[in-house]
C-alpha angles and dihedrals in degrees: 000000000000092000089048090052093051093048090049089051090052093047098054090049091062093107093051127085090232095118096156096052091047090051091054092050089050092050088047093050092045092053092046094049095050112114095017117126092204117123092191092058089041088052093050097046096047090044089054090046091051090053091050092052094043088052086054091048091244093145097175094048090049092049092054093044094052092048090053090048090050091054091050095049090054090051094061129071104236107088089198089091096053120112100016093101093044089053089053092047085057088058091050092051090049091053091046091058100255106113092163088061090045090054090052094050093044093051091054089051094049092053095049097044093047092055091057096036092242093155099175091060088040092055093045092051091047090050094051091048089049091057091044091050089051097052087050090054095249096134099164091052089047091050090053090046095051092050090051089046089056092049093049096043089051090051094052093038089232132146099193096087090053090056092057097039110035103067093049090045090054090053095045095046091048091049087056092049094246102146097170087051092053092046087052092052092047091050092050091050090052093046087056094044093247115162104212107148096150097050088049087048093053093047091048089048089054094050103037105017128256095283090052090050094050090050097046100043110019093202123213110220118226119180114202112277100184096041129256128299139154090278096062108016094098092048092053095042089056089048087050088054092045093047090053092052093046092047092238095158099177088056094046090050092052095046089044088059091045096051100044096076089043091059091044088061089058102261109140103173145354126252096236103043125065104220127076122249093238091051092055090041087056094050090046092051090051093049090050095045089236118177087228094062096103090049089051089048090055094045089050092049090053091046094050090049096049087049094049090232111158086175092062095039091058092047090053093051088059093045092050087054093046088051093048091055094045088056091048096248101100119123142135097318089057093044089052093051096045092048096054086044091056091045090054091050087052090049091050088058098258101116092153092048087054091047093050092052094042090053091050091049096047092044089059093038089052094046098043100032132228105268094168103058115131114255111241139162112239123209123197120189133186138181106243114238092356098160091057092047090049091052092050093046102043128233098280097046093042089054089057091048093044091051092052089049091053092049090054096050095047090048093051093045091050095046093056092047098257133140125230111233105182142337116238094196098257095028147026141233116212139159137222129198092222127051090216093056090051092050090048092048095050088052090046094049092055092051094045092052091047093049094047086061096215100188132166133173092279095052143279124321115249134167139219124210139201128196132194136159133217149099108331127187118204109230093183106262090009140040142221132210141096091267090063091057091040093056092048091051094046091051086057090063090058130089135198112331096357134127116201119198130203119229083241089075090057092044090054097058113282104163101191133084103271104193137242127347116243093194135243115328127194101215123194114273097001115123096231142009118280132204112243126201133199109231115231113227108267126209104248137179 
Protein backbone atom coordinates (compact mmCIF):
# COMPACT_ATOMS: atom_id res chain seq x y z
CA UNK A 1 0.00 0.00 0.00
CA UNK A 2 2.83 2.41 0.69
CA UNK A 3 4.22 1.83 -2.84
CA UNK A 4 0.77 2.48 -4.30
CA UNK A 5 0.38 5.65 -2.20
CA UNK A 6 3.73 7.01 -3.41
CA UNK A 7 2.77 6.22 -7.01
CA UNK A 8 -0.57 7.99 -6.63
CA UNK A 9 1.11 11.09 -5.18
CA UNK A 10 3.55 11.11 -8.07
CA UNK A 11 0.71 10.69 -10.59
CA UNK A 12 -1.38 13.59 -9.29
CA UNK A 13 1.63 15.94 -9.52
CA UNK A 14 1.93 15.36 -13.31
CA UNK A 15 0.66 18.86 -14.19
CA UNK A 16 3.01 20.64 -11.77
CA UNK A 17 6.61 21.71 -12.44
CA UNK A 18 7.80 19.93 -9.27
CA UNK A 19 9.90 17.37 -11.14
CA UNK A 20 12.35 16.73 -8.29
CA UNK A 21 9.57 16.00 -5.80
CA UNK A 22 7.88 13.68 -8.29
CA UNK A 23 11.17 11.88 -8.94
CA UNK A 24 11.60 11.25 -5.21
CA UNK A 25 8.12 9.82 -4.97
CA UNK A 26 8.77 7.58 -7.97
CA UNK A 27 12.05 6.38 -6.45
CA UNK A 28 10.24 5.61 -3.20
CA UNK A 29 7.49 3.70 -5.00
CA UNK A 30 10.02 1.66 -7.01
CA UNK A 31 11.99 0.71 -3.86
CA UNK A 32 8.85 -0.24 -1.93
CA UNK A 33 7.52 -2.37 -4.80
CA UNK A 34 10.67 -4.41 -5.24
CA UNK A 35 10.15 -8.09 -4.44
CA UNK A 36 6.36 -7.78 -4.54
CA UNK A 37 4.45 -10.16 -6.78
CA UNK A 38 1.51 -7.77 -7.18
CA UNK A 39 0.48 -6.81 -10.76
CA UNK A 40 -1.74 -3.97 -9.57
CA UNK A 41 1.09 -2.31 -7.65
CA UNK A 42 3.44 -2.80 -10.62
CA UNK A 43 0.83 -1.25 -12.90
CA UNK A 44 0.40 1.80 -10.66
CA UNK A 45 4.14 2.35 -10.16
CA UNK A 46 5.02 2.08 -13.84
CA UNK A 47 2.01 4.18 -14.81
CA UNK A 48 3.25 6.95 -12.51
CA UNK A 49 6.79 6.50 -13.88
CA UNK A 50 5.45 6.87 -17.42
CA UNK A 51 3.67 10.10 -16.52
CA UNK A 52 6.83 11.44 -14.88
CA UNK A 53 8.94 10.71 -17.95
CA UNK A 54 6.29 12.19 -20.21
CA UNK A 55 6.26 15.31 -18.04
CA UNK A 56 10.05 15.50 -18.52
CA UNK A 57 9.60 14.97 -22.28
CA UNK A 58 11.51 11.70 -22.13
CA UNK A 59 9.26 10.08 -24.72
CA UNK A 60 11.13 6.80 -25.11
CA UNK A 61 11.27 6.33 -21.33
CA UNK A 62 7.54 7.11 -21.10
CA UNK A 63 6.76 4.67 -23.91
CA UNK A 64 8.63 1.85 -22.13
CA UNK A 65 7.07 2.60 -18.73
CA UNK A 66 3.53 2.62 -20.10
CA UNK A 67 4.17 -0.63 -22.00
CA UNK A 68 5.31 -2.28 -18.74
CA UNK A 69 2.29 -0.87 -16.91
CA UNK A 70 -0.01 -2.25 -19.59
CA UNK A 71 1.48 -5.74 -19.25
CA UNK A 72 0.98 -5.56 -15.49
CA UNK A 73 -2.64 -4.39 -15.86
CA UNK A 74 -3.47 -7.37 -18.07
CA UNK A 75 -1.88 -9.74 -15.53
CA UNK A 76 -4.26 -8.85 -12.71
CA UNK A 77 -7.92 -9.77 -12.34
CA UNK A 78 -9.67 -6.41 -12.05
CA UNK A 79 -10.53 -5.12 -15.58
CA UNK A 80 -10.98 -1.58 -14.27
CA UNK A 81 -7.28 -0.91 -14.87
CA UNK A 82 -7.34 -2.04 -18.50
CA UNK A 83 -6.75 0.64 -21.11
CA UNK A 84 -5.32 3.50 -19.06
CA UNK A 85 -1.73 2.86 -20.06
CA UNK A 86 -2.69 2.41 -23.70
CA UNK A 87 -4.38 5.82 -23.67
CA UNK A 88 -1.18 7.36 -22.27
CA UNK A 89 0.87 5.60 -24.95
CA UNK A 90 -1.40 7.36 -27.42
CA UNK A 91 -0.33 10.65 -25.80
CA UNK A 92 3.31 9.67 -26.21
CA UNK A 93 2.92 8.70 -29.88
CA UNK A 94 1.12 11.98 -30.57
CA UNK A 95 3.95 13.92 -28.92
CA UNK A 96 6.52 11.92 -30.88
CA UNK A 97 4.88 12.93 -34.16
CA UNK A 98 3.00 9.72 -34.99
CA UNK A 99 -0.72 10.60 -34.97
CA UNK A 100 -1.71 7.43 -36.85
CA UNK A 101 -0.14 5.24 -34.14
CA UNK A 102 -1.81 7.50 -31.59
CA UNK A 103 -5.20 6.83 -33.20
CA UNK A 104 -4.55 3.08 -33.05
CA UNK A 105 -3.62 3.13 -29.34
CA UNK A 106 -6.43 5.49 -28.44
CA UNK A 107 -8.97 3.28 -30.23
CA UNK A 108 -7.80 0.26 -28.22
CA UNK A 109 -8.13 2.27 -24.99
CA UNK A 110 -11.59 3.53 -26.00
CA UNK A 111 -12.84 0.01 -26.60
CA UNK A 112 -11.42 -1.39 -23.36
CA UNK A 113 -12.60 1.46 -21.15
CA UNK A 114 -16.11 1.43 -22.67
CA UNK A 115 -16.54 -2.27 -21.83
CA UNK A 116 -15.92 -1.59 -18.13
CA UNK A 117 -17.63 1.87 -18.05
CA UNK A 118 -14.42 3.65 -17.04
CA UNK A 119 -15.60 6.95 -18.45
CA UNK A 120 -12.62 9.00 -17.25
CA UNK A 121 -10.19 6.88 -19.28
CA UNK A 122 -12.74 6.66 -22.10
CA UNK A 123 -12.90 10.46 -22.28
CA UNK A 124 -9.12 10.85 -22.19
CA UNK A 125 -8.61 8.36 -25.02
CA UNK A 126 -11.33 10.03 -27.10
CA UNK A 127 -9.74 13.43 -26.51
CA UNK A 128 -6.33 12.18 -27.66
CA UNK A 129 -7.85 10.64 -30.77
CA UNK A 130 -9.65 13.92 -31.54
CA UNK A 131 -6.35 15.82 -31.50
CA UNK A 132 -4.62 13.15 -33.59
CA UNK A 133 -7.43 13.15 -36.16
CA UNK A 134 -7.28 16.94 -36.36
CA UNK A 135 -3.57 16.85 -37.13
CA UNK A 136 -4.27 14.27 -39.82
CA UNK A 137 -6.92 16.54 -41.36
CA UNK A 138 -9.82 14.24 -40.42
CA UNK A 139 -12.04 17.00 -39.11
CA UNK A 140 -15.34 15.09 -39.15
CA UNK A 141 -13.86 12.21 -37.12
CA UNK A 142 -12.31 14.71 -34.70
CA UNK A 143 -15.66 16.45 -34.22
CA UNK A 144 -17.35 13.15 -33.40
CA UNK A 145 -14.63 12.26 -30.92
CA UNK A 146 -14.87 15.67 -29.27
CA UNK A 147 -18.62 15.33 -28.72
CA UNK A 148 -18.08 11.86 -27.24
CA UNK A 149 -15.25 13.23 -25.07
CA UNK A 150 -17.62 15.78 -23.57
CA UNK A 151 -20.23 13.12 -22.76
CA UNK A 152 -17.69 10.74 -21.17
CA UNK A 153 -15.98 13.50 -19.17
CA UNK A 154 -19.33 14.62 -17.78
CA UNK A 155 -20.24 11.05 -16.88
CA UNK A 156 -16.96 10.70 -14.99
CA UNK A 157 -17.08 14.24 -13.59
CA UNK A 158 -13.48 14.62 -14.80
CA UNK A 159 -11.84 17.71 -16.27
CA UNK A 160 -8.76 15.96 -17.68
CA UNK A 161 -10.28 15.12 -21.08
CA UNK A 162 -11.34 18.74 -21.55
CA UNK A 163 -7.77 19.94 -21.02
CA UNK A 164 -6.64 17.75 -23.94
CA UNK A 165 -9.56 18.27 -26.34
CA UNK A 166 -10.84 21.84 -26.01
CA UNK A 167 -7.92 23.96 -27.36
CA UNK A 168 -7.75 21.87 -30.52
CA UNK A 169 -11.54 21.88 -30.83
CA UNK A 170 -11.50 25.70 -30.74
CA UNK A 171 -8.90 25.78 -33.53
CA UNK A 172 -10.68 23.19 -35.66
CA UNK A 173 -14.10 24.81 -35.41
CA UNK A 174 -12.64 28.23 -36.16
CA UNK A 175 -10.82 26.83 -39.21
CA UNK A 176 -14.18 25.58 -40.42
CA UNK A 177 -15.91 28.91 -39.73
CA UNK A 178 -18.12 27.59 -36.93
CA UNK A 179 -18.29 30.66 -34.67
CA UNK A 180 -21.06 29.30 -32.39
CA UNK A 181 -19.02 26.10 -32.00
CA UNK A 182 -15.97 28.11 -30.97
CA UNK A 183 -18.04 30.09 -28.47
CA UNK A 184 -19.32 26.82 -27.00
CA UNK A 185 -15.77 25.48 -26.56
CA UNK A 186 -14.57 28.75 -25.00
CA UNK A 187 -17.51 28.69 -22.59
CA UNK A 188 -16.78 25.09 -21.64
CA UNK A 189 -13.11 25.91 -21.02
CA UNK A 190 -14.06 28.74 -18.69
CA UNK A 191 -16.59 26.54 -16.92
CA UNK A 192 -13.76 24.12 -16.11
CA UNK A 193 -11.41 26.97 -15.16
CA UNK A 194 -9.06 26.31 -18.08
CA UNK A 195 -6.70 29.15 -19.02
CA UNK A 196 -6.41 28.98 -22.82
CA UNK A 197 -5.98 32.59 -23.99
CA UNK A 198 -3.79 31.80 -26.99
CA UNK A 199 -5.97 29.02 -28.35
CA UNK A 200 -8.84 31.50 -28.11
CA UNK A 201 -6.72 34.18 -29.84
CA UNK A 202 -5.85 31.93 -32.79
CA UNK A 203 -9.49 30.86 -33.11
CA UNK A 204 -10.63 34.48 -33.07
CA UNK A 205 -7.97 35.43 -35.64
CA UNK A 206 -9.30 32.72 -37.95
CA UNK A 207 -12.87 33.95 -37.54
CA UNK A 208 -12.42 37.73 -37.46
CA UNK A 209 -8.87 38.41 -38.62
CA UNK A 210 -5.78 39.21 -36.58
CA UNK A 211 -6.77 42.84 -35.97
CA UNK A 212 -10.16 41.69 -34.68
CA UNK A 213 -8.48 39.20 -32.33
CA UNK A 214 -6.05 41.82 -31.01
CA UNK A 215 -8.88 44.26 -30.37
CA UNK A 216 -11.14 41.70 -28.71
CA UNK A 217 -8.62 39.85 -26.54
CA UNK A 218 -5.53 42.06 -26.04
CA UNK A 219 -3.27 39.08 -25.19
CA UNK A 220 -0.58 39.28 -22.52
CA UNK A 221 2.41 37.46 -23.94
CA UNK A 222 4.23 35.17 -21.54
CA UNK A 223 7.23 33.16 -22.79
CA UNK A 224 7.97 30.14 -20.53
CA UNK A 225 9.98 31.02 -17.44
CA UNK A 226 10.41 27.51 -16.04
CA UNK A 227 11.13 25.73 -19.29
CA UNK A 228 8.89 23.50 -21.36
CA UNK A 229 7.38 20.19 -20.30
CA UNK A 230 4.37 18.11 -21.19
CA UNK A 231 2.23 20.20 -18.82
CA UNK A 232 2.71 23.48 -20.76
CA UNK A 233 4.06 22.66 -24.20
CA UNK A 234 0.64 22.89 -25.87
CA UNK A 235 -0.10 26.19 -24.13
CA UNK A 236 3.13 27.73 -25.42
CA UNK A 237 2.82 26.17 -28.87
CA UNK A 238 -0.55 27.92 -29.17
CA UNK A 239 1.15 31.12 -27.95
CA UNK A 240 3.89 30.63 -30.57
CA UNK A 241 1.22 30.34 -33.29
CA UNK A 242 -0.61 33.41 -31.93
CA UNK A 243 2.56 35.54 -31.71
CA UNK A 244 3.44 34.73 -35.33
CA UNK A 245 0.00 35.87 -36.47
CA UNK A 246 0.18 39.02 -34.34
CA UNK A 247 3.69 39.91 -35.55
CA UNK A 248 5.09 39.93 -32.00
CA UNK A 249 8.65 39.22 -33.08
CA UNK A 250 10.27 39.43 -29.63
CA UNK A 251 7.85 36.79 -28.35
CA UNK A 252 8.38 34.70 -31.48
CA UNK A 253 12.15 34.89 -30.96
CA UNK A 254 11.89 33.85 -27.30
CA UNK A 255 9.61 30.91 -28.11
CA UNK A 256 11.80 29.87 -31.03
CA UNK A 257 14.74 29.62 -28.61
CA UNK A 258 12.61 27.69 -26.09
CA UNK A 259 11.28 25.13 -28.56
CA UNK A 260 14.52 24.41 -30.42
CA UNK A 261 16.03 22.15 -27.70
CA UNK A 262 12.65 20.46 -27.23
CA UNK A 263 12.60 19.53 -30.91
CA UNK A 264 16.19 18.27 -30.66
CA UNK A 265 15.03 15.85 -27.95
CA UNK A 266 12.65 14.21 -30.40
CA UNK A 267 9.43 15.94 -29.34
CA UNK A 268 7.47 16.71 -32.50
CA UNK A 269 4.10 17.88 -31.19
CA UNK A 270 2.01 18.43 -28.10
CA UNK A 271 -0.99 16.33 -27.21
CA UNK A 272 -3.31 19.33 -26.88
CA UNK A 273 -2.53 21.48 -29.96
CA UNK A 274 -3.08 20.32 -33.55
CA UNK A 275 0.04 21.68 -35.26
CA UNK A 276 3.50 20.11 -35.13
CA UNK A 277 6.41 21.90 -33.52
CA UNK A 278 8.57 21.99 -36.65
CA UNK A 279 5.69 23.53 -38.64
CA UNK A 280 5.37 26.37 -36.14
CA UNK A 281 9.17 26.69 -35.93
CA UNK A 282 9.33 27.03 -39.73
CA UNK A 283 6.64 29.71 -39.66
CA UNK A 284 8.48 31.51 -36.87
CA UNK A 285 11.82 31.38 -38.69
CA UNK A 286 10.18 32.82 -41.82
CA UNK A 287 8.64 35.62 -39.78
CA UNK A 288 11.96 36.41 -38.09
CA UNK A 289 13.90 36.32 -41.35
CA UNK A 290 16.11 33.68 -39.73
CA UNK A 291 18.73 32.07 -41.95
CA UNK A 292 17.60 28.66 -40.70
CA UNK A 293 14.13 29.05 -42.21
CA UNK A 294 14.85 26.76 -45.16
CA UNK A 295 16.21 24.06 -42.85
CA UNK A 296 13.12 24.29 -40.64
CA UNK A 297 10.81 24.10 -43.64
CA UNK A 298 12.59 20.91 -44.70
CA UNK A 299 12.34 19.46 -41.18
CA UNK A 300 8.65 20.33 -41.07
CA UNK A 301 8.06 18.73 -44.47
CA UNK A 302 9.74 15.54 -43.27
CA UNK A 303 7.78 15.59 -40.02
CA UNK A 304 4.47 16.12 -41.83
CA UNK A 305 5.26 13.28 -44.23
CA UNK A 306 6.17 10.91 -41.38
CA UNK A 307 2.99 11.88 -39.55
CA UNK A 308 0.86 11.41 -42.65
CA UNK A 309 -0.60 14.88 -42.12
CA UNK A 310 -2.01 16.22 -45.38
CA UNK A 311 -3.16 19.24 -43.37
CA UNK A 312 0.40 20.22 -42.46
CA UNK A 313 1.74 19.35 -45.90
CA UNK A 314 -0.73 21.81 -47.43
CA UNK A 315 0.12 24.53 -44.91
CA UNK A 316 3.83 24.05 -45.55
CA UNK A 317 3.42 24.53 -49.28
CA UNK A 318 1.88 27.94 -48.56
CA UNK A 319 4.66 28.73 -46.05
CA UNK A 320 7.28 27.81 -48.65
CA UNK A 321 5.66 30.11 -51.21
CA UNK A 322 5.50 32.93 -48.66
CA UNK A 323 9.17 32.40 -47.82
CA UNK A 324 10.08 32.55 -51.52
CA UNK A 325 8.21 35.82 -52.01
CA UNK A 326 9.75 37.34 -48.88
CA UNK A 327 13.19 36.54 -50.34
CA UNK A 328 12.35 38.03 -53.72
CA UNK A 329 12.24 34.70 -55.55
CA UNK A 330 8.52 33.96 -55.68
CA UNK A 331 6.89 33.41 -59.05
CA UNK A 332 4.48 31.25 -60.99
CA UNK A 333 5.72 27.94 -59.57
CA UNK A 334 5.16 29.11 -56.00
CA UNK A 335 1.79 30.57 -56.94
CA UNK A 336 0.71 27.25 -58.47
CA UNK A 337 1.87 25.30 -55.42
CA UNK A 338 0.17 27.61 -52.94
CA UNK A 339 -3.06 27.68 -54.95
CA UNK A 340 -3.38 23.89 -54.95
CA UNK A 341 -2.47 23.81 -51.23
CA UNK A 342 -5.16 26.36 -50.37
CA UNK A 343 -7.67 24.35 -52.38
CA UNK A 344 -6.65 21.29 -50.35
CA UNK A 345 -7.28 23.18 -47.10
CA UNK A 346 -10.71 24.16 -48.41
CA UNK A 347 -11.34 20.53 -49.32
CA UNK A 348 -10.38 19.35 -45.84
CA UNK A 349 -13.13 21.54 -44.41
CA UNK A 350 -10.91 24.42 -43.24
CA UNK A 351 -11.96 27.36 -45.45
CA UNK A 352 -11.06 30.02 -42.86
CA UNK A 353 -7.62 28.49 -42.37
CA UNK A 354 -7.19 28.70 -46.15
CA UNK A 355 -8.39 32.32 -46.09
CA UNK A 356 -5.95 33.27 -43.33
CA UNK A 357 -2.97 31.80 -45.17
CA UNK A 358 -4.15 33.23 -48.50
CA UNK A 359 -4.32 36.71 -46.96
CA UNK A 360 -0.86 36.36 -45.41
CA UNK A 361 0.60 35.16 -48.70
CA UNK A 362 -0.99 37.86 -50.82
CA UNK A 363 0.04 40.58 -48.36
CA UNK A 364 3.68 39.54 -48.80
CA UNK A 365 3.39 39.08 -52.57
CA UNK A 366 1.77 42.49 -52.88
CA UNK A 367 4.38 44.18 -50.70
CA UNK A 368 7.46 42.49 -52.16
CA UNK A 369 6.22 42.06 -55.72
CA UNK A 370 6.18 39.07 -58.04
CA UNK A 371 9.42 39.32 -60.00
CA UNK A 372 9.35 35.86 -61.52
CA UNK A 373 6.01 35.87 -63.34
CA UNK A 374 6.16 34.67 -66.94
CA UNK A 375 6.05 37.41 -69.56
CA UNK A 376 3.06 36.84 -71.80
CA UNK A 377 0.95 38.85 -74.22
CA UNK A 378 -2.68 39.02 -73.14
CA UNK A 379 -5.54 39.36 -75.60
CA UNK A 380 -9.04 40.51 -74.68
CA UNK A 381 -11.87 40.20 -77.24
CA UNK A 382 -15.43 41.47 -77.15
CA UNK A 383 -18.45 41.41 -79.49
CA UNK A 384 -19.28 45.03 -80.28
CA UNK A 385 -22.81 46.10 -79.33
CA UNK A 386 -23.72 42.58 -78.27
CA UNK A 387 -26.74 43.52 -76.16
CA UNK A 388 -28.47 45.27 -79.10
CA UNK A 389 -27.66 42.40 -81.45
CA UNK A 390 -29.00 39.84 -78.96
CA UNK A 391 -32.24 41.79 -78.53
CA UNK A 392 -32.73 41.91 -82.30
CA UNK A 393 -31.99 38.20 -82.77
CA UNK A 394 -33.93 36.71 -79.87
CA UNK A 395 -32.49 34.37 -77.25
CA UNK A 396 -32.57 31.15 -79.28
CA UNK A 397 -30.98 32.60 -82.43
CA UNK A 398 -28.41 34.51 -80.42
CA UNK A 399 -27.40 31.32 -78.59
CA UNK A 400 -26.56 29.75 -81.95
CA UNK A 401 -24.61 32.84 -83.09
CA UNK A 402 -22.76 33.07 -79.77
CA UNK A 403 -21.84 29.39 -79.90
CA UNK A 404 -20.32 29.84 -83.37
CA UNK A 405 -18.44 32.94 -82.18
CA UNK A 406 -17.01 30.95 -79.26
CA UNK A 407 -15.93 28.14 -81.57
CA UNK A 408 -14.12 30.58 -83.87
CA UNK A 409 -12.29 32.31 -81.01
CA UNK A 410 -11.16 29.04 -79.44
CA UNK A 411 -10.00 27.75 -82.83
CA UNK A 412 -7.99 30.88 -83.63
CA UNK A 413 -6.39 31.07 -80.19
CA UNK A 414 -5.38 27.42 -80.38
CA UNK A 415 -4.01 27.78 -83.92
CA UNK A 416 -1.62 30.52 -82.75
CA UNK A 417 -0.46 28.59 -79.67
CA UNK A 418 -2.47 30.63 -77.20
CA UNK A 419 -4.37 29.60 -74.07
CA UNK A 420 -7.88 30.67 -73.15
CA UNK A 421 -8.05 32.14 -69.66
CA UNK A 422 -11.72 33.00 -69.18
CA UNK A 423 -14.91 33.71 -71.07
CA UNK A 424 -16.62 37.02 -70.38
CA UNK A 425 -19.92 35.92 -71.92
CA UNK A 426 -19.59 37.76 -75.26
CA UNK A 427 -15.79 37.73 -75.32
CA UNK A 428 -12.65 35.97 -74.13
CA UNK A 429 -9.35 36.62 -72.45
CA UNK A 430 -6.36 34.55 -73.53
CA UNK A 431 -2.60 34.67 -73.46
CA UNK A 432 0.28 33.95 -75.81
CA UNK A 433 3.93 33.25 -75.12
CA UNK A 434 4.94 35.33 -78.18
CA UNK A 435 3.78 38.89 -79.00
CA UNK A 436 3.89 37.96 -82.70
CA UNK A 437 1.50 35.05 -82.12
CA UNK A 438 -0.92 37.38 -80.29
CA UNK A 439 -0.85 39.97 -83.11
CA UNK A 440 -1.38 37.29 -85.77
CA UNK A 441 -4.23 35.77 -83.75
CA UNK A 442 -5.97 39.15 -83.47
CA UNK A 443 -5.77 39.72 -87.23
CA UNK A 444 -6.93 36.17 -87.95
CA UNK A 445 -9.84 36.53 -85.57
CA UNK A 446 -11.20 39.60 -87.37
CA UNK A 447 -10.92 37.80 -90.71
CA UNK A 448 -12.55 34.59 -89.41
CA UNK A 449 -15.50 36.47 -87.87
CA UNK A 450 -15.98 38.42 -91.10
CA UNK A 451 -15.82 35.27 -93.26
CA UNK A 452 -18.28 33.44 -90.99
CA UNK A 453 -20.91 36.12 -91.79
CA UNK A 454 -22.60 35.96 -88.40
CA UNK A 455 -25.56 38.18 -89.20
CA UNK A 456 -28.74 38.84 -87.20
CA UNK A 457 -31.60 41.30 -87.71
CA UNK A 458 -29.66 44.05 -85.99
CA UNK A 459 -26.55 43.66 -88.13
CA UNK A 460 -23.37 41.62 -88.48
CA UNK A 461 -21.33 40.41 -85.56
CA UNK A 462 -17.92 42.07 -85.28
CA UNK A 463 -15.31 42.09 -82.52
CA UNK A 464 -12.79 44.46 -81.00
CA UNK A 465 -9.48 43.35 -79.53
CA UNK A 466 -6.97 44.70 -77.01
CA UNK A 467 -3.39 43.49 -76.51
CA UNK A 468 -0.86 44.12 -73.73
CA UNK A 469 2.29 42.34 -72.52
CA UNK A 470 3.80 41.86 -69.08
CA UNK A 471 4.27 39.53 -66.12
CA UNK A 472 1.28 37.21 -65.85
CA UNK A 473 0.50 34.63 -63.19
CA UNK A 474 -1.61 31.58 -63.88
CA UNK A 475 -4.36 31.20 -61.29
CA UNK A 476 -5.85 28.07 -62.82
CA UNK A 477 -8.70 29.07 -65.12
CA UNK A 478 -7.83 32.72 -64.63
CA UNK A 479 -4.78 34.94 -64.41
CA UNK A 480 -3.35 37.84 -62.49
CA UNK A 481 -0.98 40.62 -63.44
CA UNK A 482 -1.06 44.23 -64.58
CA UNK A 483 -0.94 43.10 -68.22
CA UNK A 484 -4.35 41.45 -67.79
CA UNK A 485 -5.98 44.67 -66.61
CA UNK A 486 -4.08 46.67 -69.22
CA UNK A 487 -5.28 44.50 -72.12
CA UNK A 488 -8.89 44.85 -70.98
CA UNK A 489 -8.57 48.66 -70.76
CA UNK A 490 -6.82 48.88 -74.15
CA UNK A 491 -9.64 46.85 -75.72
CA UNK A 492 -12.05 49.43 -74.35
CA UNK A 493 -10.46 52.09 -76.59
CA UNK A 494 -11.14 50.06 -79.76
CA UNK A 495 -14.27 50.04 -81.89
CA UNK A 496 -15.77 47.67 -84.48
CA UNK A 497 -13.18 45.55 -86.25
CA UNK A 498 -10.20 47.22 -84.55
CA UNK A 499 -7.26 45.84 -82.58
CA UNK A 500 -5.56 48.25 -80.22
CA UNK A 501 -2.11 47.44 -78.93
CA UNK A 502 -0.31 48.73 -75.83
CA UNK A 503 3.25 50.04 -76.02
CA UNK A 504 4.12 47.14 -73.68
CA UNK A 505 3.69 44.67 -76.57
CA UNK A 506 6.37 46.52 -78.55
CA UNK A 507 8.58 46.75 -75.46
CA UNK A 508 8.39 42.98 -75.04
CA UNK A 509 9.72 42.10 -78.45
CA UNK A 510 7.09 42.58 -81.17
CA UNK A 511 9.11 42.46 -84.39
CA UNK A 512 6.54 43.62 -87.01
CA UNK A 513 5.19 47.00 -88.05
CA UNK A 514 2.27 47.70 -85.79
CA UNK A 515 0.41 50.69 -87.23
CA UNK A 516 -0.31 54.26 -86.27
CA UNK A 517 -0.04 55.65 -82.76
CA UNK A 518 -3.24 56.82 -81.09
CA UNK A 519 -1.28 58.79 -78.49
CA UNK A 520 -1.08 58.50 -74.73
CA UNK A 521 -4.16 57.23 -72.90
CA UNK A 522 -4.89 57.49 -69.18
CA UNK A 523 -6.79 54.26 -68.61
CA UNK A 524 -8.84 53.50 -65.51
CA UNK A 525 -6.88 51.82 -62.73
CA UNK A 526 -3.50 51.91 -64.47
CA UNK A 527 -0.73 53.77 -62.64
CA UNK A 528 0.41 55.92 -65.58
CA UNK A 529 -0.64 56.84 -69.13
CA UNK A 530 0.31 54.38 -71.88
CA UNK A 531 0.74 54.81 -75.60
CA UNK A 532 -1.84 52.91 -77.64
CA UNK A 533 -1.46 51.84 -81.29
CA UNK A 534 -4.02 50.75 -83.83
CA UNK A 535 -2.92 47.49 -85.40
CA UNK A 536 -2.75 47.57 -89.16
CA UNK A 537 -4.38 44.51 -90.70
CA UNK A 538 -1.80 41.79 -91.16
CA UNK A 539 -1.77 39.16 -93.86
CA UNK A 540 -2.18 35.92 -91.92
CA UNK A 541 -2.59 32.30 -92.78
